[in-house]
N, C-alpha and C positions, 0 to 999 in steps of 0.2 A: 591461482586456483585454490579452493577449498580442499581440504583434507578429506579422503574418502572414508577413514575409520569412523566411526561413530564415537561421538561424545562421551555417551554412557555403553557400556558394554552389554547390558542386559535390558535395560529400557529403549535404546536406540536415541535417536536424535529429536523425535518429535513428542510433544505433550498434548494433553485434551485441548479442545475450544473451549470448553467448559472451565478448566483452570485457567486458560488465557483471559475469558470474559471476566471470570472473578478476580483478576489481577486488574484490568481497567476499571470496573466497579469500586474496588478496595481504593485504588489511588485516587478515584472521583470523590469519594465519601472522605477521604484523608486531605486531599487537597482542595477539595472544591472543583465544580466542573469546570470552570475556566482555566485554572493553573493546570488540572489533571490534562484538559485539551492540548496545552501548550508542551507539557512533558511529554506527553504520547506521541504528538504530532513530531515533535523533536528528536524522538528516539527512533520513529519511523525514518525520518529525514536520513539518520546516521546509518540506518540498516539499507536506505535505499542506495546511498553511496556505495557502500560496500557490493552490494548487488551489481551495479553498474559496472563497476572497475573490476570483478570476479567473473562477471558472466557476459558483458558486452564488451568490455575493453575499448580500445582506442578505434575500433572498425569505424569508417565512415559509413553510413547507411540512413537511409531515409526514417525518421522516426515512425512512421506508420509499419515499417517492416519489423519493429522490435517486438511486437506482442509474441511470435512464438519464442523468442529466446527469453522475454520475461516469464511466460508461463513455465520454461524449462526451470526457471530458478524460483518463483514463487507459485507456481500454477500447481497442477496435480502430480507431476514429475519432480515439484521442487518442494518446498517448505510449506505447501498448501494455504498460503495467507489469502488469495484470491485467484481468480481466473481472470486474466487480461483478454477481453473479447476484442476489443479494436483501439488502437490509436490513431488519431486523425491530428492534422495541422490544418487550423483555421487561421491563415495570414500569422499572427504574432501567439494565438492561442494554439495550446495543446489540450486535445480532448480525449480523455482515457475513458473508456467504456468496460467497468469491471461486473462479475457476477460472482455469486457465494463470497463474499467480502467476510473476513473475520469479524469486522465491527458490526455488520447487520444481522450476523448467524443468530438463531433462537430468539431473535427479538419480535414482539408483537406488531401488526400492521398499527400504524398512526405511531408508533414509538418515536421520540424525540432524538434518540441515538443518532450521531452522525459518525461518518469515519474519522477517525484520528490516527492511530498508528499506520493503517492501511494508507491513508491519503498522504501521511508523510514519507512513508515508503516510496510511493510512486514520483513525489515531488521530488526526493533526493535521488532517483534515478535519473529523472530528466534533467534535473541541474547539472550534474555531472555530464549528461549527453549533449546538453545543448552549451554547457558553459556559462549559461546565465541564472541569475539569482531569479527564482519563481516564487509564486504565491499561489496556493493550491486552494481550491473553493469547490466543495461539493455542490453540483447544481440539480442532481436528480437521485432519488433514494428509493430503493425498493421498499421501503417501510413507509414510504409516503405516496404510493401509486406509480412509481416508475417501474419500467421494466429491467432496469440495472441501476446499480450506482454508477453515478458518472461525476468525474472530477475533471476541472477546467483549470490549467495552468496559465498562467499570465506573467509577465515580468514585473517583479517586485519595483516598486517605484519608492 
């Protein structure tokens, strides 16, 4: 379990979404979009693995039942990365429906911005929970007409 003591005694554990988005944009400018996406997705995967180990553990449960646990870790009661609206299993595909994602926040409609860190975090969680190497793909975006940001996870081949 994570320590309950704040990492910073006066400011607490959370930072502004504005600062976080500035980090993302700065990394993209420094590394280029493609390299930045790889770096941010991998950083998210590492965080996702931590989330799975700290909050879900080894409890056997249907993946569809993980949404409330994930929301406790990364939703309004957790780090506020996003809201996990729904997790569905469709054969080998895991579909994760999200709202208020960090990556889409503050972006204009039509923006080409894609989920990077958020998608990586979701991928890392489900890699631990399934024991499978997964590939994540954003299939819907609130920035491009979707009601939600939606990620689909499939076996990595």
